[in-house]
C-alpha positions as CSV (number, residue, x, y, z in Angstrom):
1,M,21.2,23.7,80.7
2,E,19.1,25.2,77.9
3,L,15.3,24.6,78.2
4,P,13.4,23.2,75.2
5,G,11.4,26.4,75.0
6,R,14.4,28.6,74.7
7,I,15.9,26.4,72.0
8,A,12.5,26.5,70.2
9,M,12.6,30.3,70.4
10,R,16.1,30.4,69.0
11,L,15.0,28.2,66.1
12,I,12.1,30.5,65.5
13,L,14.4,33.5,65.4
14,A,16.9,31.6,63.2
15,T,14.3,30.7,60.7
16,L,12.9,34.3,60.8
17,A,16.4,35.5,60.2
18,L,16.8,33.2,57.2
19,L,13.5,34.4,55.8
20,A,14.5,38.0,56.4
21,M,17.7,37.3,54.7
22,T,16.0,35.9,51.6
23,A,14.1,39.1,51.3
24,G,16.8,41.5,52.4
25,A,19.4,40.2,50.0
26,L,17.2,41.1,47.1
27,S,17.3,44.3,45.2
28,P,14.2,46.5,45.6
29,A,12.9,45.3,42.2
30,A,13.5,41.7,43.1
31,A,11.9,42.2,46.5
32,Q,8.7,43.3,44.8
33,E,8.6,39.9,43.0
34,K,8.1,38.3,46.4
35,P,10.2,35.2,45.9
36,R,8.5,32.1,47.1
37,T,9.8,29.9,49.9
38,I,9.3,26.2,51.0
39,L,10.1,25.0,54.4
40,V,11.5,21.4,54.3
41,L,10.9,19.7,57.6
42,D,12.5,16.4,58.8
43,G,9.8,13.8,59.6
44,S,12.1,10.9,59.9
45,G,12.1,8.5,62.9
46,S,15.0,10.2,64.6
47,M,12.8,13.3,65.2
48,W,11.3,11.4,68.2
49,G,14.7,11.9,69.9
50,Q,14.5,14.2,72.9
51,I,16.2,17.4,74.0
52,D,15.8,18.0,77.7
53,G,13.0,15.5,77.8
54,V,11.0,17.0,74.9
55,P,10.8,15.3,71.5
56,K,12.5,17.2,68.7
57,I,9.3,17.0,66.5
58,D,7.3,18.8,69.2
59,I,10.0,21.5,69.4
60,A,9.9,21.9,65.6
61,R,6.1,22.1,65.6
62,K,6.2,24.9,68.1
63,V,8.9,26.8,66.2
64,V,7.0,26.7,62.9
65,A,3.7,27.6,64.6
66,E,5.2,30.7,66.1
67,L,7.1,31.5,62.9
68,L,3.9,31.4,60.9
69,Q,2.3,34.1,63.1
70,S,5.2,36.5,62.5
71,L,5.3,36.3,58.7
72,P,3.5,38.9,56.4
73,E,0.3,37.7,54.9
74,D,1.5,38.1,51.3
75,Q,4.7,36.0,51.9
76,E,4.2,32.9,49.6
77,L,5.2,29.9,51.7
78,G,4.9,26.1,51.3
79,L,5.7,23.0,53.3
80,T,7.6,19.8,52.2
81,V,8.0,16.9,54.7
82,Y,10.0,13.6,54.4
83,G,10.1,10.3,56.3
84,H,6.6,10.9,57.8
85,R,4.5,8.2,56.2
86,R,6.5,4.9,55.7
87,K,9.5,3.2,57.2
88,G,12.6,2.5,55.1
89,D,11.2,4.3,52.0
90,C,13.6,6.8,50.3
91,H,10.7,8.0,48.2
92,D,8.6,9.1,51.2
93,I,8.7,12.8,50.3
94,E,5.6,15.0,50.1
95,T,4.9,18.6,49.4
96,V,1.9,18.7,51.7
97,V,1.3,22.5,51.2
98,P,2.2,23.9,47.8
99,P,3.8,27.4,47.9
100,G,1.4,30.3,47.8
101,P,-0.2,33.1,49.9
102,Q,-2.6,32.5,52.7
103,T,-1.1,29.1,53.5
104,R,-0.5,29.6,57.2
105,A,-3.4,27.6,58.5
106,A,-2.8,24.7,56.1
107,I,0.9,24.5,57.2
108,L,-0.1,24.6,60.8
109,R,-2.5,21.7,60.4
110,A,0.0,19.7,58.4
111,I,2.8,20.0,61.0
112,R,0.5,19.0,63.8
113,A,-0.3,15.8,61.8
114,I,3.3,14.7,61.3
115,R,4.2,11.4,62.9
116,P,7.9,10.7,62.3
117,K,8.6,7.2,60.9
118,G,11.1,6.7,58.1
119,K,14.5,7.5,56.5
120,T,16.2,10.8,55.9
121,P,16.1,11.6,52.1
122,M,16.9,15.3,52.8
123,T,18.6,15.9,49.4
124,D,15.8,14.5,47.3
125,A,13.4,16.5,49.5
126,V,15.3,19.7,48.7
127,I,15.1,18.8,45.0
128,A,11.3,18.1,45.3
129,A,10.8,21.5,47.0
130,A,12.9,23.3,44.3
131,E,10.8,21.7,41.6
132,A,7.6,22.7,43.3
133,L,9.0,26.3,43.3
134,R,9.8,26.1,39.5
135,Y,13.3,27.0,40.4
136,T,14.5,26.9,36.8
137,E,12.0,29.7,35.9
138,E,11.8,31.8,39.1
139,A,13.8,32.8,42.1
140,A,13.3,30.2,44.8
141,T,14.3,29.6,48.4
142,V,14.3,26.4,50.4
143,I,14.8,26.2,54.2
144,L,15.8,22.7,55.3
145,V,15.4,21.8,59.0
146,S,17.0,18.3,59.6
147,D,18.4,16.4,62.6
148,G,20.4,13.6,60.9
149,I,22.6,12.4,58.1
150,E,21.4,11.8,54.5
151,T,20.4,8.1,54.2
152,C,19.3,7.9,50.6
153,N,21.1,10.1,48.1
154,P,24.8,9.1,47.8
155,D,26.0,12.6,46.9
156,P,24.1,15.6,48.4
157,C,26.9,18.0,47.3
158,A,26.5,17.0,43.6
159,A,22.8,17.4,43.8
160,A,23.1,20.8,45.4
161,R,25.6,21.9,42.7
162,A,23.2,20.7,40.0
163,L,20.3,22.8,41.5
164,E,22.6,25.9,41.6
165,E,23.7,25.4,38.0
166,T,20.2,24.9,36.6
167,G,18.3,27.4,38.8
168,V,17.5,31.0,38.0
169,N,18.3,32.2,41.5
170,F,18.0,29.2,43.8
171,T,19.1,29.2,47.4
172,A,19.0,26.6,50.1
173,H,19.5,27.5,53.8
174,V,20.1,24.6,56.2
175,I,19.5,24.4,59.9
176,G,21.2,21.4,61.6
177,F,18.9,20.5,64.5
178,D,20.8,18.7,67.3
179,V,23.4,17.3,64.8
180,T,26.8,16.3,66.1
181,E,28.0,13.7,63.5
182,A,30.8,15.2,61.4
183,K,29.6,13.6,58.1
184,A,26.1,14.9,58.6
185,L,27.3,18.4,59.4
186,A,29.5,18.3,56.2
187,Q,26.6,17.2,54.1
188,M,24.4,20.1,55.4
189,R,27.1,22.7,55.0
190,C,27.7,21.5,51.4
191,I,24.1,21.8,50.5
192,A,23.9,25.4,51.8
193,E,27.3,26.6,50.5
194,A,26.8,25.0,47.0
195,T,23.6,27.1,46.6
196,G,24.8,30.3,48.2
197,G,22.8,29.8,51.3
198,R,23.6,29.8,55.0
199,F,24.3,26.9,57.3
200,L,23.3,27.2,61.0
201,T,23.3,24.7,63.8
202,A,21.0,24.7,66.8
203,A,22.7,22.9,69.6
204,N,22.8,25.4,72.4
205,A,21.6,29.0,73.0
206,T,25.0,30.7,72.7
207,E,25.9,29.2,69.3
208,L,22.4,29.9,68.0
209,A,22.4,33.5,69.1
210,T,25.7,34.1,67.4
211,A,24.4,32.6,64.2
212,M,21.2,34.7,64.3
213,T,23.2,37.9,64.8
214,E,25.3,37.1,61.7
215,V,22.2,36.4,59.6
216,A,20.1,39.3,60.8
217,T,22.8,42.0,60.6
218,A,25.0,41.0,57.7
219,P,23.3,40.3,54.4
220,P,25.4,38.0,52.3
221,P,27.9,39.7,50.0
222,P,27.3,39.6,46.2
223,P,28.3,36.2,44.9
224,K,31.8,36.0,43.5
225,P,32.4,34.5,40.1
226,K,32.4,30.8,40.6
227,P,35.5,28.9,39.7
228,V,35.1,26.1,37.1
229,E,37.0,22.9,36.4
230,V,39.5,22.9,33.5
231,T,41.1,19.7,32.4
232,F,44.5,19.7,30.6
233,D,45.7,16.9,28.4
234,A,48.0,16.4,25.3
235,I,48.0,14.4,22.1
236,D,50.8,12.9,20.1
237,G,50.8,14.9,16.8
238,R,48.0,17.1,15.5
239,H,45.5,14.2,15.1
240,G,47.3,11.6,17.2
241,P,46.2,9.7,20.3
242,R,45.9,11.0,23.8
243,I,49.2,10.8,25.6
244,E,49.1,8.5,28.6
245,T,52.7,8.8,29.8
246,P,53.8,11.4,32.4
247,L,54.4,14.9,31.1
248,I,55.7,18.1,32.8
249,W,53.0,20.8,33.1
250,T,53.2,24.5,34.1
251,L,50.1,26.7,34.5
252,R,50.2,30.5,35.0
253,R,47.8,33.5,35.3
254,G,49.8,36.5,34.4
255,E,52.8,36.4,36.7
256,E,51.1,34.1,39.2
257,V,52.3,30.5,39.0
258,I,49.4,28.1,39.7
259,E,51.2,24.8,38.9
260,E,54.8,24.3,38.1
261,N,56.6,21.2,37.0
262,L,53.6,19.0,37.7
263,R,54.3,15.5,36.5
264,A,51.2,13.7,35.1
265,P,49.7,12.6,31.8
266,A,46.8,15.0,32.4
267,F,45.4,17.1,35.3
268,T,42.4,19.1,36.3
269,A,42.4,22.5,38.0
270,T,39.6,24.6,39.5
271,L,40.0,28.1,38.1
272,P,38.1,31.4,38.4
273,P,37.3,33.3,35.2
274,G,40.3,34.9,33.5
275,E,43.1,34.5,31.0
276,Y,45.8,31.7,31.6
277,R,48.8,30.1,29.9
278,V,49.6,26.4,30.1
279,E,52.9,24.8,29.0
280,V,53.7,21.1,28.6
281,L,57.0,19.3,28.1
282,R,57.6,15.6,27.1
283,P,60.6,14.3,29.0
284,E,61.5,11.6,26.4
285,D,62.4,14.0,23.7
286,E,62.0,17.4,25.4
287,A,59.3,18.5,22.9
288,T,57.1,21.3,24.2
289,A,53.8,23.0,23.5
290,E,51.9,25.9,25.0
291,E,48.5,27.6,24.7
292,V,46.9,30.8,26.0
293,F,43.2,30.2,26.9
294,G,40.4,31.9,28.8
295,V,38.1,30.6,31.6
296,G,34.5,31.6,31.7
297,S,31.5,30.1,33.6
298,V,31.6,26.6,32.2
299,A,34.0,23.7,32.5
300,K,36.3,23.0,29.6
301,T,39.2,20.8,28.4
302,V,42.4,22.3,27.0
303,T,44.2,19.9,24.7
304,L,47.8,20.6,23.6
305,A,49.3,19.0,20.5
306,L,52.9,17.9,21.0
307,P,55.1,16.9,17.9
308,E,54.7,13.3,17.0
309,F,57.0,11.2,19.2
310,R,59.5,9.1,17.2
311,P,62.3,7.7,19.3
312,P,65.4,6.7,17.3
313,A,65.4,3.1,16.0
314,T,67.2,1.0,13.4
315,I,66.9,-2.4,11.7
316,E,69.8,-4.3,10.2
317,A,68.7,-7.4,8.2
318,P,69.5,-9.4,5.0
319,D,68.4,-7.8,1.7
320,S,66.6,-11.1,0.7
321,G,65.8,-14.6,1.9
322,P,63.7,-17.7,0.9
323,A,60.0,-17.6,1.5
324,G,59.2,-18.9,5.0
325,A,62.8,-19.0,6.1
326,T,63.9,-17.7,9.5
327,V,66.4,-14.9,9.3
328,K,68.4,-12.9,12.0
329,L,68.2,-9.2,12.2
330,R,69.7,-6.6,14.6
331,W,67.8,-3.7,15.9
332,T,68.0,-0.6,18.1
333,G,65.1,1.3,19.7
334,P,63.2,1.8,22.9
335,G,62.8,-2.0,23.5
336,G,59.4,-1.8,25.1
337,E,58.0,-4.9,26.7
338,I,55.4,-5.3,23.9
339,D,57.3,-3.6,21.1
340,Y,57.9,-6.0,18.1
341,I,59.3,-6.2,14.6
342,S,57.0,-7.4,11.9
343,V,57.1,-8.1,8.2
344,D,54.4,-6.8,5.8
345,R,54.1,-5.6,2.2
346,P,54.9,-1.9,1.7
347,G,51.7,0.1,2.5
348,G,50.1,-2.9,4.3
349,Q,48.3,-2.4,7.6
350,G,48.9,-5.8,9.1
351,D,51.6,-8.2,10.3
352,I,52.3,-11.3,8.2
353,T,55.0,-12.4,10.7
354,Y,56.4,-10.8,13.8
355,A,58.7,-11.3,16.8
356,Y,58.9,-9.3,20.1
357,V,62.0,-7.3,20.7
358,K,62.2,-8.5,24.3
359,E,63.7,-11.6,22.8
360,G,66.9,-9.5,22.3
361,S,69.1,-8.6,19.4
362,P,69.9,-10.3,17.1
363,L,66.3,-11.5,16.7
364,D,64.9,-14.5,14.8
365,I,62.0,-13.7,12.5
366,R,60.3,-15.7,9.7
367,L,59.9,-14.3,6.2
368,P,56.4,-14.4,4.6
369,P,55.5,-17.6,2.7
370,E,54.8,-15.9,-0.6
371,P,57.6,-14.4,-2.7
372,G,57.7,-10.6,-3.3
373,Q,58.7,-7.2,-1.9
374,Y,58.2,-6.7,1.8
375,E,59.6,-4.5,4.6
376,F,60.6,-5.1,8.2
377,R,59.0,-2.6,10.6
378,Y,59.8,-1.7,14.2
379,K,56.4,-1.2,15.9
380,M,56.4,0.6,19.2
381,A,53.5,0.2,21.6
382,V,51.8,3.5,22.4
383,A,49.2,4.4,25.1
384,G,45.7,3.2,24.5
385,G,46.7,0.0,22.7
386,G,47.9,1.5,19.4
387,R,51.2,1.0,17.5
388,K,53.6,3.4,15.9
389,V,56.1,2.4,13.2
390,I,59.5,4.1,14.1
391,A,61.8,2.2,11.7
392,T,61.6,0.2,8.5
393,R,63.9,-1.8,6.2
394,P,63.0,-3.4,2.8
395,V,63.5,-7.1,2.1
396,T,63.0,-9.3,-1.0
397,V,61.4,-12.7,-0.4
398,T,62.5,-15.3,-3.0
399,P,60.5,-18.4,-4.1
400,V,61.1,-21.9,-2.7
401,S,60.2,-25.2,-4.5
402,A,59.0,-28.6,-3.6
403,S,58.5,-32.0,-5.3
404,I,56.5,-35.2,-4.5
405,E,57.1,-38.7,-6.0
406,P,54.8,-41.7,-5.1
407,L,56.9,-44.9,-4.7
408,G,54.0,-47.3,-5.1
409,P,50.4,-47.7,-6.1
410,L,47.8,-45.4,-4.6
411,V,45.0,-47.7,-3.2
412,A,42.0,-46.3,-1.3
413,G,42.3,-46.7,2.4
414,G,45.9,-47.8,2.2
415,K,49.2,-46.1,2.6
416,V,51.8,-45.0,0.1
417,K,55.5,-44.1,0.5
418,L,56.4,-40.7,-1.0
419,R,59.8,-39.3,-1.9
420,W,59.8,-35.6,-1.6
421,S,61.9,-32.4,-1.5
422,G,61.2,-29.0,-0.1
423,P,62.2,-26.5,2.6
424,D,61.2,-28.9,5.5
425,Y,60.4,-26.1,7.8
426,E,59.0,-27.0,11.3
427,N,55.5,-28.5,11.0
428,D,55.5,-28.5,7.1
429,Y,53.4,-31.4,5.9
430,I,52.2,-33.4,2.8
431,D,48.5,-34.0,2.6
432,V,45.7,-35.3,0.3
433,V,42.9,-32.9,-0.8
434,R,40.2,-33.0,-3.3
435,P,41.1,-31.0,-6.5
436,G,41.1,-27.3,-5.8
437,E,40.2,-27.6,-2.2
438,S,42.3,-26.8,0.9
439,S,40.9,-29.1,3.7
440,S,43.3,-32.0,4.4
441,L,41.7,-35.5,4.1
442,T,45.0,-37.1,5.4
443,Y,48.4,-35.8,6.1
444,A,51.9,-36.6,7.3
445,Y,54.6,-34.2,8.6
446,T,57.8,-33.8,6.6
447,S,59.8,-34.2,9.8
448,A,59.3,-38.0,9.3
449,G,61.9,-37.8,6.5
450,S,62.0,-38.8,2.9
451,P,60.5,-41.1,1.9
452,L,57.5,-40.8,4.3
453,E,54.4,-42.9,4.6
454,L,51.1,-41.2,3.8
455,P,47.6,-42.7,4.6
456,L,45.2,-42.4,1.7
457,P,41.4,-41.6,1.7
458,A,39.0,-44.5,1.7
459,E,37.1,-43.4,-1.4
460,P,38.7,-43.9,-4.8
461,G,38.9,-40.9,-7.2
462,R,40.9,-37.9,-8.3
463,Y,42.8,-36.1,-5.6
464,E,45.9,-33.8,-5.2
465,L,49.0,-34.4,-3.2
466,R,50.3,-31.1,-1.7
467,Y,53.5,-29.9,-0.1
468,V,52.2,-27.4,2.5
469,M,54.4,-24.9,4.3
470,H,53.0,-24.7,7.8
471,L,53.3,-20.9,7.9
472,H,49.8,-19.7,7.0
473,D,49.2,-23.3,5.5
474,T,50.8,-22.2,2.2
475,P,50.9,-24.9,-0.6
476,L,54.2,-25.0,-2.5
477,L,53.1,-27.8,-4.8
478,R,49.9,-29.5,-6.0
479,L,50.3,-32.9,-7.7
480,P,47.2,-34.4,-9.3
481,V,46.8,-38.2,-8.6
482,E,44.1,-40.9,-9.0
483,I,43.5,-43.2,-6.1
484,K,42.3,-46.7,-7.1
485,A,39.6,-48.6,-5.3
486,A,40.6,-51.2,-2.7
487,S,39.2,-54.7,-3.0
488,A,38.5,-57.5,-0.4
489,S,36.7,-60.8,-0.1
490,L,35.2,-62.7,2.8
491,S,34.3,-66.3,3.6
492,A,32.0,-67.4,6.4
493,P,29.1,-69.8,7.1
494,E,25.7,-68.9,5.8
495,S,24.2,-69.0,9.3
496,A,25.3,-69.2,13.0
497,E,23.7,-69.4,16.4
498,A,23.2,-66.2,18.4
499,G,26.1,-65.6,20.7
500,S,28.4,-68.1,19.0
501,T,31.8,-67.2,17.7
502,I,32.5,-68.0,14.0
503,E,35.7,-67.9,11.9
504,V,35.7,-65.4,9.0
505,G,38.3,-65.8,6.3
506,W,39.3,-62.7,4.4
507,E,41.5,-61.2,1.7
508,G,42.1,-57.5,1.6
509,P,44.5,-54.6,2.1
510,G,45.3,-55.7,5.7
511,N,46.0,-52.1,6.7
512,E,46.7,-51.4,10.3
513,R,43.4,-51.0,12.2
514,D,41.3,-52.4,9.3
515,Y,38.6,-54.5,10.9
516,I,35.9,-57.2,10.3
517,A,32.5,-56.1,11.5
518,L,29.0,-57.4,11.7
519,F,26.1,-55.1,10.7
520,P,22.4,-55.6,10.9
521,A,21.2,-55.8,7.3
522,G,20.6,-52.3,6.0
523,S,22.3,-50.6,9.0
524,D,25.5,-48.5,9.2
525,S,26.1,-49.4,12.9
526,Y,27.9,-52.5,13.6
527,V,27.1,-54.8,16.6
528,S,30.3,-56.8,16.7
529,W,33.8,-56.4,15.3
530,V,37.4,-57.6,15.4
531,Y,40.6,-56.3,13.9
532,A,41.7,-57.8,10.6
533,S,45.0,-59.0,12.1
534,D,44.3,-62.8,12.4
535,N,43.1,-64.8,9.4
536,P,40.6,-66.3,9.9
537,A,39.2,-63.7,12.2
538,R,37.0,-64.8,15.1
539,L,33.7,-62.8,15.2
540,T,31.0,-63.1,17.9
541,M,27.4,-63.2,16.8
542,P,24.8,-61.0,18.5
543,A,21.9,-62.2,20.8
544,E,19.2,-61.0,18.4
545,P,18.4,-63.4,15.6
546,G,17.9,-62.0,12.1
547,A,19.6,-61.0,8.9
548,Y,23.2,-59.5,9.2
549,E,26.1,-58.7,7.0
550,I,29.8,-59.4,7.6
551,A,32.0,-56.5,6.2
552,Y,35.6,-55.8,5.6
553,V,36.0,-52.2,6.8
554,L,38.9,-49.8,6.0
555,A,40.1,-48.0,9.1
556,Q,40.6,-44.9,6.9
557,G,37.1,-43.4,6.9
558,D,35.5,-46.5,8.4
559,T,34.6,-47.6,4.8
560,P,33.2,-51.1,4.1
561,I,34.7,-52.5,0.9
562,A,33.3,-56.1,1.0
563,R,30.1,-57.6,2.4
564,L,28.9,-61.1,3.0
565,P,25.3,-61.9,4.3
566,I,24.8,-64.2,7.3
567,R,21.7,-65.4,9.1
568,V,21.8,-65.4,12.9
569,E,19.6,-68.1,14.4
570,R,18.2,-68.3,17.9
571,P,20.2,-70.9,19.8
572,D,18.5,-73.9,21.5
573,A,18.6,-74.3,25.3
574,L,17.2,-76.8,27.8
575,L,16.9,-77.0,31.6
576,E,16.6,-80.2,33.6
577,A,15.3,-80.0,37.1
578,P,12.7,-81.7,39.4
579,P,9.3,-80.1,39.5
580,E,9.5,-79.8,43.3
581,A,12.2,-79.1,45.8
582,P,12.6,-77.7,49.4
583,A,13.0,-73.9,49.7
584,A,16.5,-72.7,50.5
585,S,18.0,-75.9,49.2
586,A,21.0,-76.2,46.8
587,L,19.6,-77.6,43.5
588,E,21.7,-79.0,40.7
589,V,20.2,-77.9,37.3
590,R,21.5,-79.5,34.1
591,W,21.4,-77.3,31.1
592,E,22.0,-77.3,27.4
593,G,22.7,-74.0,25.5
594,P,25.3,-71.7,24.0
595,G,27.4,-71.7,27.2
596,T,29.0,-68.4,26.3
597,P,31.1,-66.9,29.1
598,Y,28.3,-64.8,30.7
599,D,25.3,-67.0,30.2
600,R,23.5,-67.6,33.5
601,I,20.9,-69.8,35.1
602,G,18.4,-67.7,37.2
603,V,15.5,-68.2,39.5
604,R,12.5,-65.8,39.9
605,R,8.9,-65.9,41.3
606,A,6.4,-67.0,38.7
607,G,5.0,-63.9,37.0
608,E,7.8,-61.6,38.1
609,E,9.7,-61.4,34.8
610,D,12.2,-58.7,35.6
611,R,13.3,-59.7,39.1
612,F,15.7,-62.5,39.5
613,L,16.4,-63.6,43.0
614,F,19.5,-65.6,42.3
615,T,21.7,-66.3,39.2
616,V,24.8,-68.4,38.6
617,F,27.0,-68.4,35.5
618,T,26.9,-71.4,33.3
619,S,30.7,-71.2,33.2
620,K,30.7,-72.5,36.8
621,G,29.9,-75.9,35.5
622,N,27.1,-78.3,34.4
623,P,25.0,-79.0,36.3
624,A,24.7,-75.5,37.7
625,R,24.3,-75.2,41.5
626,V,21.3,-73.0,42.1
627,I,20.4,-71.8,45.6
628,L,16.6,-71.8,45.8
629,P,14.7,-68.9,47.5
630,P,14.0,-69.4,51.2
631,E,10.2,-68.9,50.9
632,P,7.9,-71.7,49.6
633,G,5.9,-71.0,46.5
634,V,6.0,-71.4,42.7
635,Y,9.1,-70.2,40.9
636,E,10.7,-70.3,37.5
637,L,14.2,-71.4,36.4
638,V,15.4,-69.5,33.4
639,Y,18.4,-69.8,31.0
640,L,19.7,-66.3,30.3
641,F,21.8,-65.7,27.2
642,E,24.7,-63.3,27.9
643,Q,24.0,-60.7,25.2
644,D,21.0,-58.6,26.4
645,D,19.9,-61.4,28.9
646,K,17.8,-63.1,26.3
647,E,15.7,-65.9,27.8
648,L,16.4,-69.1,25.9
649,A,14.6,-71.7,28.1
650,S,12.6,-71.8,31.3
651,R,11.1,-74.4,33.7
652,M,8.6,-74.1,36.6
653,I,9.4,-75.4,40.0
654,S,7.4,-75.6,43.2
655,L,9.2,-75.0,46.5
656,S,8.1,-76.6,49.8
657,A,9.0,-75.6,53.3
658,P,12.8,-75.4,53.8
659,R,14.7,-78.2,55.4
660,V,16.8,-76.3,57.8
661,G,17.6,-76.7,61.5
662,L,19.9,-75.9,64.4
663,K,20.8,-77.9,67.5
664,A,22.6,-76.0,70.2
665,P,22.6,-75.8,74.0
666,R,19.9,-73.6,75.6
667,S,22.5,-72.0,77.9
668,A,26.3,-71.8,78.4
669,A,28.9,-70.0,80.3
670,P,30.4,-66.7,79.0
671,G,33.5,-67.2,76.9
672,S,32.9,-70.9,76.4
673,R,33.0,-72.8,73.2
674,I,29.9,-74.7,72.0
675,K,29.1,-77.0,69.0
676,V,26.1,-76.2,66.8
677,K,24.8,-78.9,64.5
678,W,23.0,-77.4,61.5
679,A,21.0,-78.5,58.5
680,G,20.8,-76.3,55.3
681,P,22.1,-75.8,51.8
682,G,25.7,-75.3,53.0
683,D,26.5,-72.8,50.3
684,E,30.0,-71.4,50.1
685,F,29.3,-68.2,52.0
686,D,26.5,-69.5,54.3
687,A,27.3,-69.1,58.0
688,I,26.2,-69.9,61.5
689,I,26.0,-66.6,63.3
690,L,25.4,-65.4,66.9
691,Y,23.9,-62.0,67.9
692,R,22.0,-60.4,70.7
693,A,18.4,-61.5,70.7
694,G,16.4,-59.6,68.1
695,R,19.4,-58.0,66.5
696,P,20.5,-60.2,63.5
697,D,22.0,-57.1,61.8
698,Q,24.7,-56.9,64.5
699,R,26.7,-60.1,64.4
700,I,29.0,-61.0,67.2
701,V,30.2,-64.4,65.8
702,S,30.1,-65.7,62.3
703,V,31.4,-69.2,61.2
704,F,31.2,-70.4,57.5
705,T,29.2,-73.6,57.1
706,R,31.9,-74.8,54.7
707,L,34.2,-75.2,57.7
708,G,32.3,-78.2,59.0
709,N,29.3,-79.6,60.8
710,P,28.9,-79.1,63.7
711,A,30.2,-75.5,63.8
712,D,32.4,-74.3,66.6
713,I,31.0,-71.1,68.2
714,F,32.9,-69.1,70.9
715,L,30.4,-67.4,73.1
716,P,30.8,-63.7,74.2
717,N,32.2,-62.8,77.6
718,V,29.2,-60.6,78.3
719,P,26.2,-62.4,79.9
720,G,22.9,-61.9,78.2
721,D,20.3,-63.4,75.9
722,Y,21.5,-64.2,72.4
723,E,20.4,-66.1,69.3
724,I,22.2,-68.6,67.1
725,A,21.0,-68.6,63.4
726,Y,21.6,-70.1,60.0
727,W,22.6,-67.2,57.6
728,L,21.6,-67.9,54.0
729,S,24.2,-65.7,52.1
730,A,22.7,-65.9,48.7
731,Y,19.5,-64.1,49.9
732,E,21.1,-62.3,52.9
733,T,18.5,-63.7,55.3
734,V,18.2,-65.8,58.5
735,L,16.7,-69.2,57.7
736,A,16.4,-70.5,61.3
737,A,17.3,-69.3,64.7
738,T,17.5,-70.7,68.3
739,P,17.9,-68.8,71.6
740,I,20.8,-69.3,74.0
741,S,21.3,-67.8,77.4
742,V,24.9,-66.8,78.3
743,R,25.2,-66.8,82.1
């Protein structure tokens, strides 16, 4: 087993060898420049790991301390440490001693103060050291001592290459201290090799001695010219797009074949400086191109221009056809999944109509809606989303005509039958527009046949009837017309009670979905309406009294064409009930009022206007059966009008103690039947219930009072203490209870 001291000594020697190498590899002139060096030391938490019982940080301190004593005084040296101040911080990098002469004591004090804590940003630490050495202006050497994998920078190799490319004469030597993980070793090796430095490991004495011998006795050879990346691609024609389909490539350097018959749209090769020749072949048409080029010290792209690709294609189609018509054409060509044939004017850059060739040959395609000279074009899809025209054929589009003849008067908001002629293509339509405009006010499809029925706008005035080809909404005909105003009249009473239903007589167009509506005076929003189908129409008045207008409204445009004022009066209502009654009793309340379907009689505590305890619909009968609240006190009976719950009448009532009682045995046998006499309101859903003592929410037996008095109660089979109670359903509460022992 190697002792920590021996490993430390080997680290000293390795580091000395590296420093010797940095000086020995220089020319005499360069050596006189005394290139500066920074030692980058790992201060991450993993440095507390031990080798033979000694923490690695202690070994490193000893190595550096002995190293400092052996270096010449004029050697400019600095110290950068990482991971020594904060946990989990990738920015914990510090050049604690800037590079310079006479720094030995400062470096020694600094390494003794290191307390490993954090992460391992070794790549960024090397970059920080290089910047401290002004590596872009002067020769610079960094010696990195690390025991672990990079934990911050995602790509140490890329960072090292960037330092090498931008530095004047930058070198990084790396010592892997007790490192066994393959990825960590690969990262360290890459940093060293990318910058022309050496990579050593310190795991045992034998391996370290071998590495020291290599470094001490064999200065690195002069650097060979670095290979660079060269990318090869091709374009379709001199100024065409980049070709994305596979090509056949051959790359040579003199007689040496580097790549042969490589199948790819493009490729990249790493090449040393020199002269090369590249050839490319397109399999589709066997077109070729080649180029001789040189490689220097920088990456480049070599682009070859192949002749423009035009696969054979043909189009057979009629010489002419009516505007908007569908014609058949035959085609030949590559038949790509998104290839298509389109129609456009000669020289045009768009597609007026088109059809995909995947639909087969012959292919249906529509001609443009406007007459004139056009051409069919086979458009082949190319890489990158573009299109290439590979075949054309001229075509003449001839005019088509249309006619419209109204067969009756044109009345606003009504309908008119039209006789028409035209091409009747799919989704063609006849519409109404304002003169010179294109927005349809109303329309009907020609597929309905001739004659067809066309709704008319609600406003009278001058308009145009149009025959419109659906393709690009192209008008074939504009016929000026005048639409006359519609008229209507109404008859109804001058006033009516709120909530009542009145009869409204009317005369008017009687169009489908025309309606009679009631508007508050001066308002555009109706509060009641009914279709103008029955005559007279039955119209319900609102709950709110006031001035209103009855209107005949055209469905087309919701346009009123006749109005009649009406006054809505507050209806009278009256309640008859005694001033006093027992609580929880059933009270008969006589009423007078509108009696609309949802009018109600309600009861509430005096002063609590918004909280009704019980309500019953007047439609249930007169008198209304009101179940009074179970608690004594002063209450109010109220007549509620169905619309918006308007209060039309009220009456105060005082409630005394409830008259309710139960008579049942004090005890009985389990499973036996007993009779319970009761006194109470006896409402439809009131019940005599049985439950365990104190638990009325968990009923065991429930018998409706409407089934008779006394009530038959079957006792449970489980002995225990129970209670029998009168359940007031209207208020969901127990009115009275009596105990019973089941034994």
